[in-house]
N, C-alpha and C positions, 0 to 999 in steps of 0.2 A: 680418833685412832691414828697413831703415828706409825711409822715403819712401812710406808707405802712407796718409798723412793729408793732406787738403787743406783749407785754410781756417783762419781765426783764431778767429772767434766762431761761425760756422756751419761746423762741422767734419764732414768725411766721412772715415771710416776704412774701408778696404775689405779684403776677404779673398777667397781662392779661386784656383784654377788652372783652366786650360782644360779638362782632363780629370779634374778632381777631383770630389768628390761634389756640391759646390754653390758658387755665387758668393754674395757678400753684402756688406753694409756696415752700419755704425752711423753714424747722423747725430745729432750732439750740437749743441745750440744752436737747434733749431727751437722757436719759442715755442708756448705753449699756446693752444688755442682755434682752431686751423686745422682746418677741416673737411677730412678726408682719408680716402680709401678706396684699396683696391688697384687699382680701376678707373682712378683718377686717374693712377697710376704706370704701369699697364699700357699705356695709350695710347701713351706715348713708347717703351716697351720694344718694342712691336709694330713701330714704325718702324725699330728697330735690329736686330731679331732676324734670324738667318740663314734662308735658304730662302724668302724672300719674293718672289723673282723669278728670272728666268733669268740675271741678271747678278750674283747673289750666291751664296755657298757653299750647297750643298745640305744642309748639316748640319741635321738636324731638331730644333731646339731651340724649344719653345714659349715659353721665357723667362717663365713664369708667376711673378709675384712674390707673396711671402707676407709680411705684416707681422707681426712677432713681438713687438714691444713699442712703447711710446710712444703708443698709441692707446686711448681709452676712449669707447665709445658714438659712434664716428665722428669724434672730435675729438682732436687732439694734446694731450698732457698736459704738455709741456715737458720730459719725460724723454727719454733717448736712444731714437731710433727704430731698430729692428732690422729689416732687410730680407734675405730669403733667396730666391735663384733657383736651383732645382735644375738640374744638368746631366743631360740625358736621353739624349744621343746621342753619347757619346764613343767613339771607336775608336782606341785608342792603338797597335795593332799596326803600322800603316803608318809609324809614326815610329821603329821599332826600328833601321833602318839609320843613324839619326843620333844614337844614344845617345853614341857616342864619336867621331862624325864630323860636325861641325857643319854645319848647312845654311848656304849662302852668305847673308850679309847679315842673318842673324837674331841673336837674343840667345843662341843656344846656347853658343857658345864663351865669351863674356864672362861669362855666368852661372856656367858651370862653373869658369872661371878665378877668379872672385871668391869663390864659396862652396865650391868643391871638390865640389859636387854640384848636381843640379837635378832638378826634375820634368820629364821629357822629353816626356811625352805631350801632344801638341798645342801644345807650346811652354811649357806650364806657366804660371807667373806672367807670363812675358813676352808671352803671347798677347794680341791685341786683344780677346779675349773678356772680359777684365777690365773693359772699358769699359761692360759691361752695368750694373755697379754705379754708374758715374758718371751714366748716363742715368736710373737709378732715383732717385738723389739729386737730380739736376737737375730732375726733374718736380716735386718738392716745392718746390725753389727757385723754379721758375716760378710756382707757385701763390701763393707769398708775394709775389713781384714784381708779379703781376697785381693784388693788393690795393692796391698803390701806384701803379697806372696805368702800370707798365713792361711793355712787350711786346717780344718778340724773336723773330727768325726767321732761318733760313739756307737757302741753296740751292746747288746745284752750278753754278758759273759757268764751269768749264773742265774738259775731259777731253782729254788729249793736246794737240794743236794746235787743237782746236775750242773757241772761246771764245764765250760768250753775250754779247749786247749788254747794256748797262746796263738794269736793270729796277727798278721802284719797289718800295717796301716792301709796298704793297698787292698788287702783282702777285706778289711772292714768297709772300705769305700765300694768295693765291687759286690759284696754279698749281703750286707746288713739289711738292705731293703728288699731282699728276695723272698723273705718269709714273714709271717705274721708276728713272730717273736722278736724280730730284728736282731737275731744272732748271726754273726758273720761266719759261723761254722755250721754248714747245712746239716750234717749228721746230728750234731748236738741240738740244733734247733728242732729237729723232729722229736727227739727225746723230751725236750722242754715242753713242746706242744702237747704231748701225751700226758705229761705230769700235770700241766695246767688243766687239761680236760678232766682228769681224775678229780682234782679238787673242786672244779666247777660242778661236777656231777654230785659231789658230796655236799654241796652248798657251803663250801669253805673257800679260803683263799690262800695264797702262798707268796712269800717274799722273794727277793732276788737282788741282783746288782748290775750296774752299768759301768763299762770301761770307756774312758774317754782319752783322746789324744789330740794334740795340736802340733803341727809341724810348721817350720818357717818363722818361729817366734825369735825375735832378735835378742841379743845379750842386753841385759840392763833394765828389764822391766821389774818394777817393785822397789820398795823402800825398806830399810831395816825395821825390824820389830813389828809394830802394830799395823803398818801399811805394807807389810811384806806381801809378795805375790801369793805365797802359800796361805797366808792368813786371810787375805781378801777372797781367794778362791774357795777356801774353806767356808767362809761366810756365805758365799754364793750358793755353794752346793748344799750346805746344811739348811738353807732356806727352802729347798725343794721339798714339797710335802711328802711325808713318810720317810724322809732320810734319817737314818740312825747312825751312819758312819761315813766319813770322807777320808780318803787317803791318796797320797801321791807317791810316785817312785815305788820303793819297796813296801811302803805302807806298814801294816801290822807285821809283815814278815821281817822287818828290820830288827825286831826284838830278838830274833833267832840268829842274827849275823854278828860276827865279830867286827871290830873296827877295820881290821886289815881286809876282811872279805868285802865289806861294804864300800870302803874308800875307793873312789875312782882315780886311778893313776892318770897322769897327764902325759901328752905327747904333742907334737906339732902337726898342724894340718898342712895341706899343700901350699897354703899362703904364708906359712911360717908362724901362725898364731897358735897359742896353747889351746888344746882341746882335750876333753876327757876321753879316755879309752873306752869306758863303758858309760852307761847312763842309769845307774841304780838310783841316782838322786832325783830322777823324774823331771829333769829340766830346770830344777830350782835349787840353787845353792845360796845359803845365807839369806834366804827370802827373796832372791833376785834371779831372774831368768838367766840361764847359762848359755843359751843358744841351741841347746839340745832339745829334742822333742819333749813336750810336757805331757805327762800321762798320769792317770790315776783311776780311781774307782769310787763309785757312790753306791751305798747299800740302802735299799728301800724295804721297809717292813711289809708284811702282807696287808692288803686292803682291809680296813676295819669294818666296812659295811658288808656284812654277810647275811644270808637268809636264815642262818641257824638261830634258834631261840637263845636269847641272852638276858641276863638280869639287869634291871635298871631301877633307880629310886626316884619316884615322883615326889618332888618337894612340895607340890601344891596339895596333894592328897595325903602325903605321909606314908604311902604304900610302896612296897617292893613289887615290881611287876616283871613278868616274862614277856618280852617283845621280840619281834623279828623285824629287821631292817628290810622292808619290802621296797624294791625299786630296781633301778638299772645301774649296776655297778661293775667295775672291772674285777675279775678274779685274780689279777696280777697287775702290777704297776710298771715294771721296767719297759715293756714294749712301747707304751705311749710316753714313757719318761725319757726315752732317748733324745727326742728333739728338745725337751726341756733342759736336760743336762747340757746339750750342745749350746743352747741359747745362753745359759748362765756362764759357760766357759767363754763364749764370744763376747758377752757384755763385759766380763771382767777384763779380758785381754784388750778390747778396744779402748776401754777407759784408761788403762795403763799406757797404751800407745799415745793417747793424748797427754796424759800426765807427764810422760817422759820426753815430750817434744818430738816424738817420731812422726806424728801426724799433725797437720795444721787444723785446729778446731774450727776455723772460720770457713775454709774452702778446700776442696780436694785437689785443686790444681796448684795450690801453694804459691799463688801469684798475687799477694796483697797489692792493692792499688790498681790492678788491671780491671777495667770495667767493661771492655768490649770483648766478651767471652763467647765461646760456642754455646754455652748454656744460658746466656742472658736472653730474655724474651725480645723478639723483634717487634718493631712498630709496623703494623699492617699498612699504614699509610705510606710507608717508604717502599713498598713492594710495587 
């Protein structure tokens, strides 16, 4: 199976299955000298982990991360960083009805058809549990971006037909973690919570969307055409399980605007540099960052694992069957998807920061040839 690596210079290679022994990833391209601890990574993993509220799966995974390589005395060494997250609460027995009878709208049939086999417990490699690796790697990317003054955040802006009004970046930072839905508009969050509870009671699920924004991104990230920032960002977001749409700037709304309405006029900033008056382009023009905030939206469909009876076809017996997906599943995905979207945004931006030469891929202090550094280990015999 290919397709397990993301990034060009800042590369993340992941492994693991939903009900396997462990999840994990290797991060190549993280420069030396970054102060890093398991606690730095754990903070984002706790935002993604299951069982954190009544509107998430009750699967009891602590998602504790363990750093296996790439760290010396609390600093990165420039060598590959190995991260492992153990699976603690896998219960595969409830998936036995679907070994040869695929669950509706899952990856069961396509995985079996492609490879002739699959790990069926919990969906195996096709499970969204695999995103735990992305969030772990994204936490490191966020730390690197923060050193360059780049900050990013996301929140749930719609569940079903309930949509939050536009909120500022500061409001997202201040309020998105104050409720289980991770919506930065408290009143709308309450409505969303009630809607989710209704579907949960019916044994069904509902879709929604996540708004993301990054500030402090410099001008010039991205290359024309196939390596444009928007193209690579689209690839990152469309890789998130259950994503059916990605948009930036005006997104789908742009089809309703005239050219005159959408075009951003130019003016001079206080330093005499050209700057757009508005930011309807979402921080990306010609596939390259414009220096304005990058923002957009990711749409996630309703979770496909629901306890309602659904029809499947057992290819081993040749029978049509009515089966229920019995297990512990989320009734809605965006609340736990927020840290996943943030992670993919961070991984995309940090990779382009290295590709553009804005960051030194070897060391964070950007002092090649200097060996006596604050983060070099000391010889205990010299003390």
